[in-house]
C-alpha positions as CSV (number, residue, x, y, z in Angstrom):
1,M,12.1,-17.0,-12.5
2,I,11.7,-13.5,-13.8
3,Y,9.8,-11.8,-11.0
4,L,7.5,-9.0,-12.1
5,D,4.9,-8.9,-9.3
6,N,6.5,-6.3,-7.1
7,A,3.1,-4.5,-6.6
8,A,2.0,-7.5,-4.6
9,T,5.3,-8.1,-2.7
10,S,8.8,-6.9,-3.6
11,F,11.3,-9.6,-4.5
12,P,14.2,-10.0,-4.1
13,K,14.8,-8.0,-1.0
14,P,18.0,-5.9,-0.7
15,E,20.9,-7.8,0.8
16,G,20.8,-5.6,3.8
17,V,17.3,-6.8,4.7
18,Y,18.4,-10.5,4.7
19,L,21.4,-9.6,6.9
20,A,19.4,-7.6,9.4
21,L,16.8,-10.3,9.7
22,D,19.5,-13.0,10.3
23,R,21.5,-10.9,12.8
24,F,18.5,-9.8,14.8
25,A,17.0,-13.3,14.9
26,R,20.2,-14.7,16.2
27,T,21.0,-12.1,18.8
28,S,18.0,-10.0,20.0
29,L,14.7,-11.7,19.2
30,A,13.1,-11.3,22.7
31,N,9.8,-9.9,23.7
32,P,9.9,-6.1,23.7
33,G,9.0,-4.3,26.9
34,R,8.1,-7.5,28.7
35,A,11.2,-7.7,30.8
36,G,14.2,-5.7,31.9
37,H,16.9,-7.9,30.5
38,A,19.2,-6.8,27.7
39,M,17.6,-8.7,24.9
40,A,14.1,-7.4,25.7
41,L,15.5,-3.9,25.9
42,A,17.2,-4.4,22.5
43,A,13.9,-5.5,21.0
44,E,12.1,-2.5,22.4
45,H,14.8,-0.2,21.1
46,A,14.4,-1.7,17.6
47,L,10.7,-0.7,17.7
48,D,11.4,2.8,19.0
49,D,14.1,3.3,16.3
50,G,11.6,2.1,13.7
51,R,9.0,4.6,14.7
52,H,11.6,7.4,14.7
53,R,12.8,6.5,11.3
54,L,9.3,6.4,9.8
55,N,8.4,9.7,11.5
56,R,11.4,11.3,9.9
57,F,10.9,9.8,6.5
58,L,7.2,10.7,6.3
59,N,7.3,13.9,8.3
60,G,4.9,12.9,11.0
61,R,4.2,14.8,14.2
62,D,5.2,12.2,16.7
63,P,7.0,8.9,16.4
64,N,4.6,7.3,18.9
65,R,1.7,8.0,16.5
66,F,3.1,5.2,14.3
67,I,1.3,2.0,15.1
68,F,2.9,-1.2,13.9
69,A,0.4,-3.5,12.2
70,L,0.2,-7.0,10.7
71,N,0.1,-5.5,7.1
72,G,-1.6,-2.8,5.2
73,T,-4.9,-4.4,5.4
74,D,-4.7,-4.6,9.2
75,A,-3.7,-0.9,9.4
76,L,-6.6,0.1,7.2
77,N,-9.1,-2.0,9.3
78,I,-7.8,-0.3,12.5
79,A,-8.3,3.1,11.0
80,I,-11.7,2.4,9.5
81,K,-13.3,0.4,12.3
82,G,-11.7,2.5,15.0
83,T,-13.0,5.9,13.8
84,L,-16.5,5.3,12.3
85,D,-19.8,5.6,14.3
86,A,-23.3,4.7,13.4
87,G,-24.7,7.1,10.9
88,D,-21.4,8.4,9.6
89,H,-20.9,9.1,5.9
90,V,-17.8,7.9,4.1
91,I,-16.4,8.9,0.7
92,T,-14.2,6.5,-1.2
93,T,-13.4,5.7,-4.9
94,D,-13.7,3.0,-7.5
95,L,-9.8,2.6,-7.4
96,E,-9.7,1.1,-4.0
97,H,-8.2,-2.2,-3.0
98,N,-10.6,-4.6,-1.1
99,S,-8.7,-3.7,2.1
100,V,-10.7,-0.4,1.9
101,S,-13.7,-1.5,-0.1
102,R,-14.7,-4.6,1.8
103,P,-14.9,-3.2,5.4
104,L,-16.7,-0.1,4.1
105,Q,-19.1,-2.0,2.0
106,A,-19.8,-4.4,4.9
107,M,-20.6,-1.5,7.2
108,A,-22.8,0.1,4.5
109,N,-24.7,-3.2,3.9
110,A,-25.3,-3.5,7.6
111,G,-26.8,0.0,7.6
112,F,-24.1,1.2,10.0
113,I,-22.7,3.9,7.6
114,Q,-23.6,5.7,4.4
115,L,-21.1,5.2,1.6
116,T,-20.3,7.2,-1.5
117,R,-18.0,5.6,-4.1
118,L,-16.7,8.2,-6.5
119,A,-15.7,7.2,-10.1
120,S,-12.3,8.1,-11.4
121,D,-11.9,9.5,-14.9
122,S,-11.0,7.5,-17.9
123,G,-7.3,7.7,-17.1
124,G,-7.8,6.6,-13.5
125,T,-7.6,9.9,-11.6
126,V,-10.1,11.2,-8.9
127,D,-11.2,14.8,-9.2
128,P,-10.8,16.7,-5.9
129,D,-13.8,18.8,-6.8
130,A,-15.9,15.6,-6.9
131,V,-14.7,14.8,-3.4
132,R,-15.8,18.3,-2.2
133,K,-19.2,18.0,-3.8
134,A,-19.8,14.6,-2.1
135,I,-19.1,15.9,1.5
136,T,-22.2,16.2,3.7
137,P,-22.7,17.3,7.3
138,N,-22.4,13.6,8.3
139,T,-19.2,12.9,6.4
140,R,-16.6,11.6,8.8
141,L,-14.0,9.9,6.6
142,V,-12.5,10.3,3.1
143,A,-10.6,7.1,2.3
144,I,-8.5,7.2,-0.9
145,T,-5.6,5.2,-2.3
146,H,-2.5,7.2,-3.1
147,G,-1.5,4.9,-6.0
148,S,-3.8,2.5,-7.9
149,N,-2.5,-1.1,-7.7
150,V,-4.2,-1.8,-11.0
151,L,-3.6,1.4,-13.1
152,G,-0.6,2.8,-11.4
153,T,-2.2,6.3,-11.3
154,V,-1.1,8.5,-8.4
155,Q,-3.9,10.6,-6.9
156,P,-3.6,14.3,-5.9
157,I,-3.7,13.6,-2.2
158,G,-2.2,16.9,-1.2
159,E,-5.1,18.8,-2.8
160,I,-7.7,16.4,-1.4
161,G,-6.0,16.7,2.1
162,R,-6.1,20.5,2.0
163,M,-9.8,20.4,1.1
164,C,-10.6,17.9,3.9
165,R,-9.0,20.3,6.4
166,E,-11.7,22.9,5.6
167,F,-14.2,20.6,7.4
168,D,-13.7,20.1,11.1
169,R,-15.3,16.7,11.3
170,V,-13.7,15.1,8.2
171,L,-10.7,12.7,8.6
172,F,-8.5,12.0,5.6
173,L,-7.3,8.4,5.3
174,V,-4.6,7.5,2.7
175,D,-3.8,4.0,1.6
176,A,-0.2,4.3,0.6
177,A,0.5,0.6,-0.2
178,Q,1.8,1.3,-3.7
179,T,3.6,4.6,-3.1
180,I,5.6,4.5,0.2
181,G,9.2,4.2,-0.8
182,V,8.9,5.5,-4.4
183,V,6.6,8.6,-4.3
184,P,7.1,11.4,-1.7
185,V,4.6,11.3,1.2
186,D,4.5,14.1,3.6
187,I,2.0,13.7,6.4
188,Q,1.9,17.3,7.4
189,T,2.0,19.2,4.1
190,Q,-0.5,16.7,2.6
191,H,-2.8,17.0,5.6
192,I,-3.1,13.3,6.2
193,D,-4.9,12.2,9.4
194,L,-4.5,8.5,8.9
195,L,-1.8,6.9,6.8
196,A,-1.8,3.1,6.2
197,F,0.9,1.1,4.5
198,P,2.5,-2.3,4.4
199,G,6.2,-3.0,4.9
200,H,6.6,-5.7,2.3
201,K,6.2,-3.7,-1.0
202,C,8.3,-0.6,-1.7
203,L,9.9,-0.6,1.8
204,F,11.3,-4.0,1.0
205,G,10.5,-5.6,4.4
206,P,9.2,-9.1,4.9
207,T,5.5,-10.0,4.7
208,G,3.5,-9.6,7.9
209,T,4.6,-6.0,8.4
210,G,2.9,-2.6,8.1
211,A,2.0,0.5,10.0
212,L,-0.7,3.1,10.6
213,Y,0.0,6.7,11.4
214,V,-2.7,8.3,13.6
215,G,-2.7,12.1,13.5
216,P,-3.8,14.1,16.5
217,K,-7.2,14.9,14.9
218,A,-8.1,11.3,14.7
219,K,-9.6,9.5,17.7
220,V,-9.3,5.7,17.1
221,R,-10.8,3.0,19.2
222,P,-8.6,-0.1,19.7
223,W,-10.0,-3.2,18.1
224,R,-7.1,-5.4,19.4
225,E,-6.6,-5.4,23.1
226,G,-4.2,-7.3,25.3
227,G,-0.7,-7.2,26.6
228,T,1.6,-4.1,26.2
229,G,4.4,-5.1,28.5
230,G,4.6,-1.6,30.0
231,D,1.4,-1.3,32.0
232,S,0.0,-4.6,33.2
233,S,-2.2,-3.1,36.0
234,S,-4.8,-1.3,33.9
235,P,-8.1,-3.2,33.5
236,T,-8.5,-1.9,30.0
237,Q,-6.0,-1.0,27.2
238,P,-3.6,1.7,28.4
239,A,-4.4,5.0,26.6
240,D,-0.8,5.9,25.8
241,Y,0.3,5.7,22.2
242,P,1.5,3.6,20.5
243,Y,0.4,0.8,23.0
244,Y,-3.3,1.9,22.9
245,L,-3.5,0.4,19.4
246,E,-0.8,-2.3,19.7
247,G,-2.2,-5.0,21.9
248,G,0.0,-8.2,21.9
249,T,3.5,-9.0,20.9
250,P,4.5,-7.2,17.7
251,N,6.4,-8.7,14.8
252,V,9.7,-7.2,16.0
253,L,11.8,-9.3,13.5
254,G,9.7,-8.2,10.6
255,I,9.9,-4.5,11.7
256,V,13.7,-4.8,11.9
257,G,13.6,-6.1,8.3
258,M,11.3,-3.3,7.2
259,I,13.6,-0.6,8.6
260,A,16.6,-2.2,6.9
261,G,14.5,-1.9,3.7
262,L,14.0,1.8,4.5
263,D,17.8,2.1,4.7
264,F,18.0,0.9,1.1
265,V,15.3,3.3,0.0
266,E,16.9,6.3,1.6
267,A,20.3,5.3,0.2
268,E,19.0,4.8,-3.3
269,T,16.4,7.6,-3.0
270,P,12.7,7.1,-4.0
271,A,13.1,9.2,-7.1
272,K,15.9,7.0,-8.4
273,L,14.0,3.8,-7.7
274,L,10.8,5.1,-9.3
275,A,12.7,6.4,-12.4
276,H,14.3,3.0,-13.0
277,E,11.0,1.2,-12.7
278,L,9.0,3.6,-14.8
279,A,11.6,3.4,-17.6
280,L,11.1,-0.4,-17.7
281,C,7.3,0.1,-17.9
282,E,7.7,2.5,-20.8
283,R,10.0,0.1,-22.6
284,L,7.3,-2.6,-22.2
285,R,4.6,-0.2,-23.3
286,E,6.5,0.6,-26.5
287,R,7.0,-3.1,-27.3
288,L,3.3,-3.9,-26.7
289,L,2.1,-1.0,-28.9
290,A,4.6,-2.0,-31.7
291,M,3.4,-5.6,-31.8
292,G,-0.3,-4.7,-31.6
293,G,-3.2,-6.6,-30.1
294,F,-2.7,-5.3,-26.5
295,N,-4.8,-2.8,-24.7
296,I,-3.1,-0.9,-21.9
297,A,-5.1,0.6,-18.9
298,G,-4.6,4.0,-17.4
299,H,-3.0,7.2,-18.7
300,I,0.6,7.4,-19.8
301,D,1.8,10.5,-17.9
302,T,4.8,9.1,-16.0
303,S,4.9,12.1,-13.7
304,R,1.6,10.8,-12.2
305,R,2.2,7.1,-12.1
306,V,4.0,4.4,-10.2
307,A,5.5,1.5,-12.1
308,T,2.5,-0.7,-12.3
309,M,1.2,-1.5,-15.8
310,S,-1.9,-3.5,-16.6
311,F,-3.1,-4.7,-20.0
312,Y,-5.1,-7.3,-21.8
313,S,-4.6,-9.3,-25.0
314,D,-7.2,-9.4,-27.8
315,V,-6.6,-13.1,-28.3
316,L,-6.1,-14.7,-24.8
317,P,-7.8,-14.0,-21.4
318,A,-5.6,-12.6,-18.7
319,T,-5.5,-15.7,-16.5
320,E,-4.5,-17.9,-19.4
321,L,-1.9,-15.5,-20.5
322,G,-0.4,-15.3,-17.0
323,G,-0.5,-19.1,-16.7
324,V,1.5,-19.6,-19.9
325,L,4.0,-17.0,-18.9
326,D,4.5,-18.8,-15.6
327,Q,4.6,-22.3,-16.8
328,S,6.3,-22.0,-20.1
329,F,8.6,-19.0,-19.7
330,A,9.2,-18.8,-15.9
331,I,7.9,-15.2,-15.8
332,A,5.8,-14.2,-12.8
333,V,3.1,-11.5,-13.4
334,R,-0.3,-11.0,-11.8
335,P,-3.4,-11.8,-13.8
336,G,-6.9,-11.2,-12.6
337,L,-8.8,-8.6,-10.6
338,H,-6.0,-7.6,-8.3
339,C,-8.4,-7.3,-5.3
340,A,-9.8,-4.2,-6.8
341,P,-13.0,-5.2,-8.7
342,Y,-14.6,-1.7,-8.9
343,I,-11.9,-0.3,-11.2
344,H,-12.1,-3.4,-13.4
345,K,-15.8,-2.9,-13.8
346,A,-15.2,0.7,-14.7
347,F,-12.5,-0.2,-17.2
348,G,-14.6,-3.1,-18.7
349,S,-12.2,-5.8,-17.7
350,F,-14.5,-7.5,-15.2
351,P,-14.7,-10.5,-14.6
352,D,-11.6,-11.7,-16.5
353,G,-9.3,-9.0,-15.3
354,L,-6.0,-7.8,-16.7
355,V,-2.4,-8.9,-16.7
356,R,-0.4,-6.7,-14.3
357,V,3.4,-6.2,-14.7
358,S,5.2,-4.4,-11.8
359,P,9.0,-4.3,-12.0
360,G,11.3,-3.6,-9.1
361,P,14.7,-2.1,-8.5
362,F,16.5,-5.3,-9.4
363,T,14.5,-5.8,-12.7
364,T,16.7,-5.4,-15.8
365,V,16.0,-4.3,-19.3
366,A,16.8,-7.7,-20.5
367,E,14.1,-9.2,-18.4
368,I,11.5,-6.8,-19.8
369,D,12.6,-7.7,-23.3
370,Q,12.2,-11.4,-22.4
371,L,8.7,-10.7,-21.3
372,A,7.9,-8.8,-24.5
373,D,9.4,-11.6,-26.6
374,A,7.4,-14.2,-24.7
375,L,4.1,-12.2,-25.2
376,Q,4.8,-11.9,-28.9
377,E,5.5,-15.6,-29.1
378,I,2.4,-16.6,-27.2
379,T,-0.1,-14.3,-29.0
380,G,1.5,-14.4,-32.4
381,G,0.8,-18.1,-32.7
382,L,-2.9,-17.7,-31.9
């Protein structure tokens, strides 16, 4: 299998991730903070180490403000449902993944919040001035993806974050699912109040991992309550971070794998990883343009992109093209709407969707050429 669906989940993982998972599962997989024995303490130490590593990597203010979540969706739901009150106004965009769009739209449909969904431009970029103009006295949250999982476009979150800081009541939530690990994210200089991300994409951890950073300006209500291991006497969830938002036993094994993935990212450097992946996308772009009959979404400025490339064929729908690549050529891509229907409607690819190709650090030039050859063979015969 030639795997080109890294925007969904990175594969394969670095060898160090597999080794860390195996070693920890065999020696230290106890319940953190729930007992004083050595294995429980080792599990708790793994969580603490993970928070410190993320805090350093992302320039947070406090390791304990990193809340481990089930995935990026879980982190976003904690942020959205924990901060909004009745009557609040929220600004988001047509680029968002359903992890942002669905909870916000459900709240708007129920009359709980007011929602403004800003349109990106023809290249897939949100204008910070449009965000400013949409802010009202009731605006509580600006929720924006850092990198589009369909177009690959990277948004100017630093500029948007600085603008949000001008309004005392406004919180800035960034969905960094496609950028953590390949594009620099700096919580403090980009003025991020809430940062949500999964561990299984560009951090190379296993599925079922993620985190939410909660800055000091944000007051988040817990939506999952239960055991913390440290304070069993309180009748309600203990107010200390991170336990306030981390009820129940966390996925310690997965977090260990995620931090092992961070080891790989820091050793290789995000810039090197992104440059490799973007070069592969550009090679594919050149091949598709040369053969004709393909329409590529999003702008081509590689300085403002992650390595996610989506396109459609003039002769075959995206789902059929993806199915043929899978069944006849053993090439894994992602056809469809990519859990982001609003940007497909804006681009005109709704409801059939696009074919998305997302290489990873272990993807080779030869594999990209095999994909291009397969596409030429499929569409050339129709």
